[in-house]
Backbone as a chain_set.jsonl record, in Angstrom:
{"seq": "XXXXXXXXXXXXXXXXXXXXXXXXXXXXXXXXXXXXXXXXXXXXXXXXXXXXXXXXXXXXXXXXXXXXXXXXXXXXXXXXXXXXXXXXXXXXXXXXXXXXXXXXXXXXXXXXXXXXXXXXXXXXXXXXXXXXXXXXXXXXXXXXXXXXXXXXXXXXXXXXXXXXXXXXXXXXXXXXXXXXXXXXXXXXXXXXXXXXXXXXXXXXXXXXXXXXXXXXXXXX", "coords": {"N": [[16.834, 7.939, 44.702], [17.071, 4.994, 43.189], [14.505, 4.657, 42.029], [15.16, 8.077, 40.035], [17.034, 6.258, 38.821], [15.354, 4.322, 38.187], [13.488, 5.681, 36.023], [14.771, 6.624, 34.452], [15.799, 4.011, 33.375], [13.298, 2.986, 32.185], [13.279, 5.157, 30.09], [15.204, 5.098, 28.185], [13.97, 2.103, 27.231], [11.74, 2.499, 26.5], [12.906, 5.079, 24.117], [14.583, 3.196, 23.49], [12.922, 1.235, 21.93], [11.539, 2.657, 20.143], [13.186, 3.251, 17.557], [15.652, 4.838, 18.632], [18.673, 4.761, 19.759], [20.454, 2.399, 22.406], [23.197, 3.589, 23.048], [22.551, 6.199, 22.565], [20.852, 6.834, 24.483], [21.805, 6.411, 26.811], [23.809, 8.712, 27.788], [23.473, 11.401, 28.883], [24.221, 13.636, 28.388], [21.95, 12.95, 26.503], [19.437, 12.793, 27.548], [19.105, 14.37, 29.105], [18.482, 16.769, 27.993], [15.994, 15.702, 27.076], [14.312, 16.38, 30.025], [14.723, 18.574, 29.178], [13.438, 19.711, 26.99], [11.059, 18.319, 27.839], [10.472, 20.922, 29.489], [9.868, 22.789, 28.542], [7.917, 25.608, 27.863], [6.306, 25.718, 25.84], [5.565, 23.437, 23.188], [5.542, 21.995, 20.754], [3.983, 23.91, 17.874], [2.501, 24.406, 15.464], [2.078, 24.287, 11.876], [0.331, 25.655, 10.552], [-0.419, 28.749, 9.421], [-2.411, 30.449, 9.347], [-4.875, 28.371, 11.296], [-3.217, 29.346, 13.77], [-3.52, 31.861, 13.411], [-5.916, 32.284, 14.26], [-6.729, 31.144, 16.5], [-5.065, 31.976, 18.669], [-6.187, 34.843, 17.871], [-9.47, 34.532, 19.723], [-11.655, 32.826, 22.412], [-10.157, 31.446, 23.929], [-11.501, 27.803, 24.826], [-11.276, 26.054, 28.46], [-11.057, 22.68, 29.096], [-12.321, 20.59, 30.966], [-12.561, 16.586, 30.758], [-14.829, 15.667, 30.774], [-16.921, 17.49, 30.403], [-16.996, 16.957, 27.864], [-18.787, 15.445, 27.515], [-22.21, 14.661, 27.227], [-24.783, 15.849, 28.712], [-26.972, 13.724, 29.274], [-26.045, 11.738, 29.232], [-23.979, 11.646, 30.917], [-25.658, 12.53, 33.543], [-26.735, 9.263, 33.383], [-23.886, 8.021, 33.577], [-23.409, 8.338, 36.34], [-24.944, 7.211, 38.075], [-24.794, 5.345, 37.904], [-21.95, 4.635, 38.585], [-20.927, 5.994, 40.768], [-20.671, 4.937, 42.737], [-18.966, 4.39, 45.085], [-19.331, 4.69, 47.714], [-21.441, 3.755, 48.629], [-22.742, 1.717, 50.388], [-21.652, -2.842, 50.732], [-24.099, -4.382, 49.346], [-25.289, -2.207, 48.179], [-24.204, -2.04, 46.339], [-23.737, -3.881, 44.392], [-26.309, -4.892, 43.946], [-26.634, -2.416, 42.294], [-24.412, -2.962, 40.126], [-25.701, -5.986, 38.947], [-28.02, -4.112, 38.277], [-26.724, -2.43, 36.079], [-25.966, -3.593, 34.48], [-28.413, -4.907, 32.454], [-29.351, -2.143, 31.71], [-30.303, -0.626, 29.663], [-30.086, 1.938, 28.446], [-27.278, 2.822, 30.641], [-25.94, 1.128, 29.226], [-25.454, 1.861, 25.727], [-24.113, 4.23, 27.134], [-21.871, 3.731, 27.319], [-20.73, 3.44, 25.559], [-21.826, 5.779, 23.131], [-21.459, 7.949, 20.998], [-22.471, 10.752, 21.179], [-21.314, 14.096, 21.753], [-20.81, 17.424, 22.148], [-23.111, 20.403, 21.36], [-22.328, 22.23, 21.306], [-19.548, 22.797, 21.535], [-18.587, 22.831, 19.222], [-16.607, 23.367, 16.841], [-14.807, 26.039, 18.522], [-12.545, 27.166, 19.519], [-10.234, 25.375, 22.269], [-8.694, 24.061, 26.015], [-7.449, 21.367, 26.686], [-6.636, 18.623, 28.128], [-4.8, 15.233, 29.317], [-3.543, 12.078, 28.315], [-1.298, 11.132, 25.906], [-1.617, 8.612, 22.938], [-0.383, 6.724, 20.838], [-1.192, 6.319, 16.98], [-0.641, 6.842, 14.156], [2.977, 7.015, 13.087], [5.776, 8.831, 11.421], [8.335, 8.462, 8.793], [10.875, 9.266, 10.401], [9.98, 8.588, 13.577], [8.794, 10.136, 14.837], [5.272, 11.296, 15.09], [1.547, 11.411, 14.431], [-0.735, 10.715, 14.339], [-3.028, 10.317, 16.867], [-4.245, 9.33, 19.521], [-5.732, 11.666, 22.373], [-6.413, 10.562, 25.6], [-8.573, 10.488, 28.687], [-6.919, 9.002, 30.776], [-3.768, 7.335, 32.495], [-3.025, 4.949, 30.582], [-5.58, 4.208, 28.898], [-6.996, 2.891, 26.428], [-5.166, 0.961, 25.837], [-3.459, -0.874, 28.082], [-5.819, -0.468, 29.494], [-9.103, -0.906, 28.79], [-10.934, 1.336, 25.934], [-12.008, 3.768, 26.751], [-15.412, 5.739, 26.388], [-16.469, 6.362, 23.036], [-16.622, 9.7, 23.074], [-15.063, 10.635, 24.709], [-12.607, 10.109, 23.661], [-9.969, 12.113, 22.079], [-9.206, 12.749, 18.494], [-6.324, 13.674, 16.629], [-4.525, 14.279, 14.034], [-2.156, 15.418, 12.851], [-0.147, 17.807, 10.785], [2.716, 17.882, 10.106], [4.767, 16.361, 12.738], [5.077, 14.61, 15.993], [7.452, 14.899, 18.24], [8.51, 14.575, 21.153], [6.814, 12.533, 22.603], [5.817, 11.231, 24.95], [4.606, 8.524, 26.481], [3.634, 7.627, 29.513], [3.571, 11.139, 30.213], [1.432, 13.857, 31.136], [-0.027, 16.219, 28.311], [-0.685, 19.11, 27.71], [-2.934, 20.433, 25.36], [-3.895, 22.302, 22.907], [-6.452, 23.841, 20.485], [-8.746, 23.998, 17.732], [-12.11, 22.412, 18.382], [-13.996, 19.715, 16.889], [-16.292, 17.793, 15.148], [-16.467, 13.881, 15.093], [-16.821, 10.771, 13.56], [-14.263, 8.454, 14.779], [-12.396, 5.369, 13.604], [-10.235, 3.355, 15.24], [-8.594, 0.339, 15.682], [-7.386, 0.484, 18.255], [-9.236, 2.357, 19.243], [-12.876, 3.864, 19.336], [-13.213, 7.185, 18.512], [-15.173, 10.341, 18.94], [-15.083, 12.826, 18.766], [-12.59, 15.663, 17.225], [-9.49, 17.095, 17.358], [-7.927, 19.721, 15.623], [-5.525, 20.179, 15.637], [-2.79, 23.417, 17.783], [-1.324, 23.752, 20.048], [0.693, 21.706, 21.421], [2.503, 21.152, 25.424], [3.759, 20.617, 28.058], [2.967, 18.581, 30.743], [2.04, 18.742, 34.413], [0.54, 17.888, 36.284], [-1.942, 16.984, 37.516], [-4.4, 14.747, 35.358], [-7.444, 16.43, 34.497], [-9.199, 13.635, 34.511], [-12.352, 12.289, 33.871], [-12.897, 8.708, 35.174], [-15.071, 7.165, 34.785], [-15.628, 4.436, 34.159]], "CA": [[18.179, 7.206, 43.103], [16.268, 3.958, 42.994], [13.626, 5.955, 40.851], [15.78, 7.675, 39.152], [17.007, 5.046, 38.161], [14.258, 3.607, 36.891], [13.148, 6.716, 34.942], [16.45, 6.578, 33.394], [16.058, 2.65, 32.847], [12.174, 3.407, 31.272], [13.054, 6.056, 29.264], [16.456, 4.369, 27.596], [13.351, 1.008, 26.471], [10.488, 3.894, 25.256], [13.647, 5.085, 22.965], [14.523, 1.442, 22.314], [11.03, 0.599, 21.013], [11.006, 3.901, 18.957], [14.231, 2.943, 17.349], [16.917, 5.595, 19.329], [19.464, 3.22, 19.938], [20.726, 2.606, 23.521], [24.28, 3.636, 23.337], [22.547, 7.636, 22.545], [19.951, 6.983, 25.738], [22.729, 5.903, 27.616], [24.456, 9.612, 27.513], [23.68, 12.016, 29.87], [23.791, 15.191, 27.568], [20.826, 13.768, 25.12], [18.489, 12.05, 28.427], [18.695, 16.303, 29.919], [18.159, 17.197, 27.118], [14.877, 15.373, 26.935], [14.209, 16.607, 30.125], [14.698, 20.268, 29.502], [11.979, 19.532, 26.253], [9.061, 18.734, 28.455], [9.679, 21.152, 30.969], [9.722, 24.649, 27.545], [6.818, 25.684, 27.663], [5.072, 24.907, 23.852], [6.667, 20.92, 22.975], [5.904, 21.837, 19.505], [3.753, 24.724, 17.127], [1.857, 24.112, 14.712], [3.025, 25.047, 11.334], [-1.134, 26.29, 10.19], [-0.489, 30.098, 10.003], [-4.662, 30.471, 9.532], [-5.092, 28.696, 12.917], [-2.685, 29.863, 14.566], [-4.46, 33.184, 13.899], [-8.118, 32.055, 14.45], [-6.258, 30.961, 18.007], [-4.117, 33.916, 19.055], [-8.048, 35.989, 17.904], [-9.575, 33.289, 19.872], [-11.273, 32.537, 24.103], [-9.399, 29.86, 24.591], [-11.791, 27.41, 26.079], [-10.312, 25.457, 29.338], [-12.0, 21.833, 29.081], [-12.152, 18.494, 31.828], [-13.037, 15.647, 29.749], [-16.475, 15.027, 31.713], [-17.251, 18.572, 29.889], [-17.044, 16.544, 26.899], [-20.006, 14.228, 27.712], [-23.982, 15.488, 26.789], [-26.231, 15.737, 30.132], [-28.135, 12.583, 29.521], [-24.456, 10.946, 29.408], [-23.492, 12.16, 32.684], [-26.289, 11.577, 34.787], [-26.784, 7.517, 33.114], [-23.293, 6.901, 33.239], [-23.211, 8.649, 37.023], [-25.928, 6.199, 38.084], [-24.134, 3.423, 39.022], [-20.437, 4.373, 38.644], [-20.572, 7.376, 41.249], [-20.972, 4.101, 43.851], [-18.187, 4.157, 45.584], [-19.651, 5.289, 49.22], [-22.5, 2.638, 49.069], [-22.532, -0.023, 50.869], [-21.572, -3.525, 49.357], [-25.088, -5.109, 48.82], [-26.063, -1.698, 47.308], [-23.806, -1.401, 44.327], [-23.965, -5.507, 43.775], [-27.244, -4.448, 42.959], [-26.526, -1.392, 41.206], [-23.715, -3.374, 38.999], [-26.644, -6.012, 38.468], [-28.927, -3.361, 36.876], [-25.619, -1.235, 34.85], [-25.523, -5.118, 33.131], [-29.077, -4.07, 31.92], [-29.885, -1.212, 31.408], [-30.262, 0.029, 28.166], [-29.342, 3.347, 28.615], [-26.165, 2.802, 30.62], [-24.877, 0.393, 27.866], [-24.868, 3.041, 25.129], [-23.488, 5.385, 27.541], [-20.452, 3.839, 27.277], [-20.348, 3.636, 23.647], [-21.953, 6.545, 23.185], [-20.584, 9.131, 19.834], [-23.627, 12.212, 21.375], [-20.747, 14.333, 21.48], [-21.267, 18.668, 23.579], [-22.502, 20.375, 20.512], [-22.047, 24.432, 21.067], [-18.107, 23.052, 21.827], [-18.197, 22.036, 18.323], [-16.5, 24.83, 16.295], [-14.995, 26.75, 19.719], [-10.592, 26.847, 20.371], [-10.547, 24.81, 23.473], [-7.216, 23.363, 25.523], [-7.893, 19.88, 27.45], [-5.049, 18.412, 29.268], [-4.241, 13.965, 28.734], [-2.825, 12.392, 27.679], [-0.979, 10.868, 24.597], [-1.923, 7.331, 22.677], [-0.138, 7.198, 19.355], [-2.197, 5.572, 15.737], [0.485, 6.478, 13.556], [4.326, 7.306, 13.248], [6.278, 8.99, 10.766], [9.729, 8.649, 9.25], [11.451, 9.856, 11.621], [9.532, 7.645, 14.576], [7.148, 11.249, 15.4], [3.659, 10.61, 15.657], [1.67, 11.454, 13.153], [-1.599, 10.491, 15.008], [-2.835, 9.919, 17.943], [-5.649, 9.814, 20.243], [-6.399, 12.505, 23.228], [-7.161, 10.47, 26.215], [-7.941, 11.214, 30.392], [-6.21, 8.212, 31.891], [-3.023, 7.161, 31.464], [-2.338, 3.523, 30.006], [-5.928, 3.798, 28.229], [-6.854, 1.651, 24.789], [-3.665, 0.194, 25.98], [-3.509, -1.047, 28.972], [-7.078, -0.4, 29.878], [-10.276, -0.851, 27.24], [-11.106, 2.552, 25.346], [-13.779, 5.021, 27.081], [-16.57, 5.684, 25.583], [-15.712, 7.697, 21.802], [-17.407, 11.298, 23.376], [-14.414, 10.143, 26.02], [-11.548, 10.507, 23.319], [-10.035, 13.052, 20.709], [-8.775, 12.577, 17.482], [-5.568, 14.463, 16.418], [-4.267, 14.174, 12.363], [-0.712, 15.987, 12.711], [0.582, 18.882, 9.691], [3.343, 16.664, 10.345], [4.888, 15.206, 13.564], [5.59, 15.556, 17.159], [8.778, 14.253, 18.467], [8.203, 14.247, 21.735], [6.224, 11.644, 23.223], [6.457, 10.138, 26.392], [3.065, 7.977, 26.963], [3.6, 7.85, 30.781], [3.624, 12.112, 29.943], [0.974, 14.027, 30.246], [-0.13, 17.097, 27.918], [-1.967, 20.392, 27.097], [-3.614, 20.128, 23.861], [-5.52, 24.066, 22.468], [-6.573, 23.689, 19.513], [-10.466, 23.359, 17.48], [-12.951, 21.205, 18.897], [-14.556, 19.426, 15.93], [-17.06, 15.989, 15.221], [-15.961, 13.394, 14.019], [-15.996, 9.513, 14.035], [-12.409, 8.215, 14.027], [-12.589, 4.01, 14.682], [-9.021, 2.482, 15.53], [-8.366, -1.319, 16.162], [-7.123, 0.744, 20.238], [-10.943, 2.212, 19.125], [-12.872, 4.994, 17.755], [-12.954, 9.419, 19.032], [-15.954, 11.339, 18.659], [-14.611, 14.5, 19.149], [-11.059, 15.69, 16.475], [-9.052, 18.67, 17.463], [-7.518, 21.049, 14.597], [-4.408, 21.17, 17.478], [-2.127, 24.552, 17.213], [0.018, 24.591, 20.434], [1.677, 21.367, 22.297], [2.807, 22.546, 26.829], [4.304, 19.921, 29.391], [1.344, 18.918, 32.222], [3.442, 18.065, 35.164], [-0.464, 17.935, 38.042], [-3.121, 15.039, 37.375], [-5.131, 15.488, 34.63], [-9.037, 16.333, 35.304], [-10.037, 12.466, 34.639], [-13.205, 11.434, 34.34], [-12.1, 7.953, 34.583], [-15.052, 5.97, 36.051], [-16.72, 3.889, 32.393]], "C": [[17.795, 6.088, 43.151], [15.11, 4.488, 41.965], [13.986, 6.76, 40.715], [16.618, 7.172, 38.47], [16.427, 4.384, 36.791], [13.295, 4.61, 35.695], [14.351, 5.876, 34.304], [15.854, 4.645, 32.07], [14.681, 3.215, 32.006], [12.157, 4.58, 29.897], [13.847, 6.0, 28.658], [15.104, 3.16, 26.543], [11.847, 1.863, 25.354], [11.048, 3.749, 24.017], [13.658, 4.446, 22.392], [13.639, 1.372, 22.003], [10.668, 1.935, 19.784], [12.105, 4.068, 18.045], [15.076, 4.072, 17.591], [17.266, 4.53, 19.936], [20.142, 3.504, 21.73], [21.857, 2.829, 23.536], [23.73, 5.471, 23.389], [21.815, 8.108, 23.951], [20.249, 6.634, 26.508], [23.7, 7.613, 28.395], [23.516, 9.988, 28.06], [22.929, 13.347, 29.798], [22.34, 14.535, 26.837], [19.502, 13.594, 26.813], [18.217, 13.802, 29.28], [17.905, 16.247, 28.692], [16.283, 16.784, 26.59], [13.698, 16.15, 27.691], [13.595, 17.729, 29.915], [13.231, 20.401, 28.571], [11.249, 19.844, 26.95], [9.074, 19.316, 29.258], [10.143, 22.926, 29.897], [8.397, 24.48, 28.316], [5.32, 26.04, 26.4], [6.551, 23.897, 23.012], [6.256, 21.633, 21.373], [4.003, 23.061, 19.445], [2.684, 23.974, 16.139], [2.604, 24.867, 12.693], [1.855, 25.177, 10.723], [-1.303, 27.827, 10.829], [-1.577, 29.89, 11.006], [-5.322, 29.81, 11.233], [-4.543, 28.98, 13.636], [-2.993, 31.194, 14.795], [-5.406, 32.905, 14.221], [-7.271, 32.091, 15.933], [-6.135, 31.717, 19.236], [-5.803, 34.908, 19.366], [-9.379, 34.672, 18.497], [-10.434, 33.38, 21.983], [-11.706, 31.834, 23.997], [-11.43, 29.001, 25.895], [-11.438, 26.233, 27.211], [-11.65, 24.875, 29.599], [-11.994, 20.717, 30.209], [-12.873, 17.873, 30.54], [-14.701, 15.002, 30.414], [-17.247, 16.53, 31.024], [-17.529, 17.609, 28.563], [-19.079, 15.444, 26.521], [-21.175, 15.223, 27.725], [-24.048, 16.049, 28.2], [-26.688, 14.094, 29.778], [-26.791, 11.295, 29.732], [-24.018, 10.877, 30.996], [-24.507, 11.319, 33.32], [-26.944, 9.952, 34.642], [-25.403, 7.048, 34.272], [-22.778, 7.594, 35.516], [-24.426, 7.992, 38.379], [-24.923, 5.555, 38.734], [-22.5, 3.528, 38.891], [-19.994, 5.515, 39.842], [-20.93, 6.439, 42.689], [-19.779, 3.52, 45.035], [-18.22, 4.465, 47.296], [-21.026, 5.043, 49.349], [-22.221, 2.185, 50.226], [-22.008, -1.336, 50.083], [-22.812, -4.117, 48.188], [-25.408, -3.937, 47.558], [-25.367, -1.444, 46.169], [-23.201, -2.773, 43.738], [-25.3, -5.38, 42.753], [-27.538, -3.643, 42.139], [-25.753, -1.726, 39.672], [-24.558, -4.559, 38.172], [-27.408, -5.0, 37.378], [-28.151, -2.797, 35.969], [-26.203, -2.992, 33.407], [-26.844, -5.072, 31.971], [-29.969, -3.553, 31.683], [-29.329, -0.559, 30.309], [-29.435, 1.552, 27.761], [-27.798, 3.441, 28.829], [-25.806, 2.192, 29.237], [-25.0, 1.294, 27.134], [-24.24, 3.893, 25.591], [-22.399, 5.295, 27.231], [-19.765, 3.531, 25.687], [-20.566, 4.367, 22.778], [-20.4, 7.873, 22.257], [-21.348, 9.956, 20.209], [-22.235, 12.791, 21.54], [-22.153, 16.519, 22.393], [-21.731, 19.589, 21.747], [-22.122, 22.173, 20.179], [-20.284, 24.589, 21.396], [-18.153, 22.693, 20.299], [-17.464, 23.232, 17.514], [-15.771, 25.721, 17.706], [-13.252, 25.561, 19.732], [-10.737, 26.578, 21.972], [-8.788, 24.352, 24.093], [-7.469, 22.322, 27.037], [-6.772, 19.248, 27.423], [-5.612, 16.229, 29.198], [-2.766, 13.69, 28.94], [-2.03, 11.233, 25.657], [-0.727, 9.024, 24.116], [-0.948, 6.946, 21.64], [-1.043, 6.034, 18.237], [-0.776, 5.362, 14.296], [1.916, 7.267, 13.704], [5.562, 8.012, 11.88], [7.634, 8.418, 10.101], [11.188, 8.015, 10.2], [11.057, 9.497, 12.912], [8.417, 9.227, 14.597], [5.884, 11.087, 15.052], [2.758, 11.577, 14.77], [-0.235, 12.184, 13.614], [-1.847, 10.275, 16.344], [-4.308, 10.47, 18.797], [-5.765, 10.788, 21.358], [-6.9, 11.588, 24.739], [-7.156, 10.654, 27.758], [-7.943, 10.283, 30.691], [-4.635, 7.658, 31.656], [-3.535, 4.721, 31.416], [-4.121, 3.225, 29.174], [-5.901, 3.881, 27.312], [-5.448, 1.506, 25.291], [-3.917, -0.618, 27.161], [-5.199, -1.505, 29.941], [-8.793, -0.658, 28.594], [-10.711, 0.362, 26.765], [-12.113, 2.793, 26.048], [-14.397, 4.665, 26.752], [-16.237, 7.106, 24.074], [-16.567, 8.865, 22.527], [-16.009, 11.253, 24.28], [-13.123, 10.425, 25.39], [-11.982, 12.029, 22.041], [-9.369, 12.772, 19.825], [-7.889, 13.081, 16.974], [-4.769, 14.304, 15.278], [-2.591, 15.493, 13.087], [-0.442, 16.698, 11.429], [1.608, 17.987, 9.185], [4.419, 16.094, 10.897], [5.058, 16.106, 14.871], [6.438, 14.105, 17.956], [9.057, 13.634, 19.647], [7.889, 13.374, 23.232], [6.672, 11.297, 23.874], [4.832, 9.318, 26.567], [3.12, 7.783, 28.303], [2.987, 9.83, 31.54], [2.22, 12.774, 29.918], [1.102, 15.698, 29.347], [-0.87, 18.079, 27.52], [-2.298, 20.621, 25.791], [-4.922, 22.124, 23.458], [-4.976, 23.644, 21.113], [-8.597, 24.117, 18.862], [-10.826, 22.905, 17.271], [-13.902, 21.662, 18.009], [-15.154, 18.538, 16.062], [-17.135, 15.313, 14.546], [-15.549, 12.015, 14.053], [-14.489, 8.889, 13.561], [-12.005, 6.743, 14.497], [-10.55, 3.452, 14.233], [-8.815, 1.606, 16.422], [-8.009, -1.104, 17.742], [-9.155, 1.915, 19.542], [-10.752, 3.335, 18.982], [-12.971, 6.42, 19.689], [-14.129, 9.219, 18.022], [-16.193, 12.495, 18.664], [-12.737, 14.43, 17.804], [-11.257, 16.922, 17.518], [-7.812, 19.162, 16.857], [-6.599, 21.269, 15.325], [-3.454, 22.034, 16.663], [-1.408, 24.206, 18.155], [0.305, 23.352, 21.185], [2.296, 21.84, 23.94], [2.314, 20.902, 27.091], [3.182, 19.299, 29.967], [1.473, 18.469, 33.2], [1.622, 17.694, 36.915], [-1.328, 16.401, 37.293], [-4.305, 14.999, 36.285], [-7.586, 15.987, 34.912], [-9.468, 14.96, 34.781], [-11.394, 12.263, 34.756], [-13.326, 9.891, 34.329], [-13.401, 6.674, 35.849], [-16.097, 5.068, 34.754], [-16.179, 1.511, 32.978]], "O": [[18.947, 5.658, 43.205], [15.543, 4.564, 40.815], [13.208, 7.386, 41.435], [16.967, 7.704, 37.417], [16.619, 4.118, 35.604], [12.606, 4.197, 34.762], [14.556, 4.752, 33.846], [15.687, 4.362, 30.884], [14.978, 3.961, 31.073], [11.298, 4.754, 29.032], [13.792, 7.03, 27.986], [15.158, 3.245, 25.317], [11.342, 1.8, 24.233], [10.633, 3.06, 23.085], [13.216, 4.38, 21.246], [13.926, 1.916, 20.938], [9.811, 2.023, 18.905], [12.095, 5.206, 17.575], [15.401, 4.513, 16.489], [16.614, 3.636, 20.475], [20.267, 4.639, 22.19], [22.213, 2.041, 24.413], [24.383, 6.167, 24.167], [21.964, 9.202, 24.494], [19.407, 6.322, 27.35], [24.185, 7.501, 29.522], [22.511, 9.278, 28.008], [21.993, 13.918, 30.356], [21.506, 15.389, 26.537], [18.725, 14.54, 26.943], [17.209, 14.154, 29.892], [16.812, 15.702, 28.538], [15.565, 17.506, 25.898], [12.664, 16.551, 27.157], [12.442, 18.037, 30.217], [12.199, 20.919, 28.998], [10.708, 20.941, 27.087], [8.246, 19.086, 30.139], [10.597, 23.937, 30.432], [7.973, 23.605, 29.07], [4.141, 26.376, 26.293], [7.71, 23.839, 22.603], [7.343, 21.696, 20.798], [3.158, 23.116, 20.339], [2.213, 22.868, 16.405], [3.441, 25.757, 12.542], [2.123, 24.567, 9.688], [-1.831, 28.212, 11.872], [-1.794, 29.563, 12.173], [-5.966, 30.448, 12.067], [-5.188, 29.027, 14.684], [-2.876, 31.759, 15.882], [-5.91, 33.911, 14.721], [-7.212, 33.196, 16.472], [-6.762, 31.958, 20.267], [-6.326, 35.384, 20.374], [-10.062, 34.045, 17.687], [-9.744, 33.978, 22.808], [-12.849, 31.383, 23.933], [-12.057, 29.361, 26.892], [-11.288, 25.18, 26.592], [-12.705, 25.396, 29.96], [-11.297, 19.775, 29.832], [-13.51, 18.423, 29.642], [-15.31, 13.938, 30.298], [-18.448, 16.523, 31.294], [-18.731, 17.665, 28.305], [-19.919, 15.102, 25.689], [-21.103, 16.375, 28.153], [-23.127, 16.748, 28.621], [-26.399, 13.4, 30.753], [-26.835, 10.217, 30.324], [-23.845, 10.018, 31.861], [-24.501, 10.119, 33.594], [-27.552, 9.443, 35.584], [-25.466, 6.294, 35.243], [-21.713, 7.129, 35.922], [-24.522, 8.51, 39.492], [-24.469, 5.381, 39.865], [-21.827, 2.518, 39.095], [-18.827, 5.905, 39.867], [-21.398, 7.027, 43.664], [-19.808, 2.455, 45.652], [-17.202, 4.45, 47.989], [-21.786, 5.785, 49.97], [-21.247, 2.5, 50.91], [-21.861, -1.186, 48.87], [-22.751, -4.275, 46.968], [-25.679, -4.257, 46.401], [-25.759, -0.795, 45.2], [-22.374, -2.812, 42.827], [-25.442, -5.585, 41.547], [-28.431, -3.793, 41.306], [-26.037, -1.253, 38.572], [-24.44, -4.52, 36.947], [-27.417, -5.041, 36.148], [-28.715, -2.554, 34.903], [-26.549, -3.192, 32.243], [-26.565, -5.167, 30.776], [-31.109, -3.963, 31.463], [-28.21, -0.087, 30.111], [-28.529, 1.931, 27.02], [-27.022, 3.852, 27.967], [-25.416, 2.869, 28.285], [-24.561, 2.234, 27.795], [-23.62, 4.59, 24.787], [-21.719, 6.258, 26.876], [-18.687, 3.47, 25.095], [-20.006, 4.228, 21.691], [-19.294, 8.32, 22.56], [-21.206, 10.703, 19.241], [-21.504, 11.802, 21.48], [-23.297, 16.711, 22.803], [-20.857, 19.495, 20.884], [-21.813, 22.899, 19.235], [-19.676, 25.653, 21.508], [-17.281, 21.826, 20.229], [-18.063, 24.285, 17.735], [-16.75, 26.374, 18.067], [-12.923, 24.379, 19.835], [-11.236, 27.375, 22.766], [-7.828, 24.258, 23.328], [-7.623, 22.718, 28.192], [-5.946, 19.455, 26.535], [-6.809, 15.993, 29.03], [-1.711, 14.213, 29.298], [-2.611, 10.926, 24.616], [0.062, 8.282, 24.701], [-0.233, 6.662, 22.6], [-1.495, 4.993, 18.711], [-0.249, 4.386, 13.762], [1.921, 8.197, 14.51], [6.281, 7.083, 11.512], [8.244, 7.76, 10.944], [11.929, 7.066, 10.454], [11.776, 10.069, 13.731], [7.227, 9.099, 14.308], [5.91, 10.084, 14.338], [3.326, 12.598, 14.381], [-0.776, 13.273, 13.425], [-0.874, 10.029, 17.057], [-5.041, 11.457, 18.736], [-6.952, 10.62, 21.077], [-8.0, 12.01, 25.097], [-6.085, 10.926, 28.299], [-9.061, 10.019, 31.133], [-4.317, 7.566, 30.47], [-4.079, 3.811, 32.042], [-4.21, 2.071, 28.755], [-5.117, 4.662, 26.774], [-4.645, 2.306, 24.813], [-5.01, -1.166, 27.021], [-5.51, -2.437, 30.682], [-8.875, -0.169, 27.467], [-11.191, 0.756, 27.828], [-13.115, 2.08, 26.008], [-14.504, 3.451, 26.574], [-15.916, 8.291, 24.168], [-17.72, 8.535, 22.251], [-15.924, 12.408, 24.695], [-12.294, 10.94, 26.141], [-12.956, 12.583, 21.531], [-8.373, 12.277, 20.353], [-8.55, 13.438, 15.998], [-3.701, 14.037, 15.829], [-2.755, 16.319, 13.985], [-0.557, 15.798, 10.597], [1.522, 17.403, 8.105], [5.16, 15.407, 10.193], [5.143, 17.321, 15.05], [6.155, 12.92, 18.133], [9.625, 12.542, 19.687], [8.378, 13.444, 24.36], [7.849, 10.937, 23.825], [3.933, 10.104, 26.865], [1.903, 7.707, 28.478], [2.393, 10.043, 32.597], [1.567, 12.509, 28.909], [2.091, 16.392, 29.581], [-1.867, 17.769, 26.867], [-1.419, 21.242, 25.193], [-6.016, 22.635, 23.697], [-3.872, 23.299, 20.693], [-9.482, 24.455, 19.649], [-10.644, 22.396, 16.165], [-14.476, 22.745, 17.892], [-14.911, 17.986, 17.136], [-17.651, 15.497, 13.443], [-14.407, 11.708, 14.395], [-13.873, 8.865, 12.495], [-11.385, 6.635, 15.555], [-9.97, 3.303, 13.158], [-8.804, 1.791, 17.639], [-8.175, -2.029, 18.536], [-10.174, 1.373, 19.97], [-9.737, 3.983, 18.728], [-12.872, 6.45, 20.916], [-14.262, 8.547, 16.999], [-17.255, 13.113, 18.587], [-12.013, 13.446, 17.649], [-12.188, 17.46, 18.118], [-6.739, 19.062, 17.451], [-6.518, 22.388, 15.83], [-3.177, 21.848, 15.478], [-0.281, 24.12, 17.667], [0.184, 23.815, 22.32], [2.657, 23.017, 23.907], [1.346, 20.23, 26.736], [2.167, 19.71, 29.406], [0.925, 17.366, 33.186], [1.783, 17.395, 38.099], [-1.128, 15.289, 36.806], [-5.352, 15.397, 36.794], [-8.55, 15.562, 35.548], [-10.631, 15.175, 34.439], [-11.737, 12.015, 35.911], [-13.96, 9.553, 33.33], [-13.178, 5.952, 36.82], [-17.307, 5.278, 34.678], [-16.575, 0.593, 32.259]]}, "num_chains": 1, "name": "protein.A"}
């Protein structure tokens, strides 16, 4: 019961910040509608019919976040970040080495992309970080990130672990703690914002809810 109350309070605060009145949030039917919408198969479909037709005729690649890292970046990140099972003294040594390893420092800010994925229809799950809102408070532009809190509570991941999305219209069902699955065509291109820099762009076709743990490569 306490957990449910905390969830409701959290949702009320979110929508209050987004410009929705507390009176409306206290309406149990309104909150139920939000939960029902998040449970629906499709939360968003692009109005771009050409893009929808392209996706319907394409083999969609299911991606994990590690798939977005070129092999060279994967190798150097693994060298220093897969150290949890090592002795403390060895972890300290690796941490000191990492501060002076130019390849590792470069990988933390890498804009290198996996070229064979560019132009392909893909599906990937993650969390949304809003960049711009429309007048109706729906999200117009956002980053998709591997883990909750990235770019907000935690430093941003490397640019090749952020995906930039610019919607034709807007998405009104966003919840910061809710993971989503996005489907679209992956492109490369730098986008810089005070919250982070992305090396990938997704021409978005569909959004669905995701209730499991995203395949996060959270070792940055």
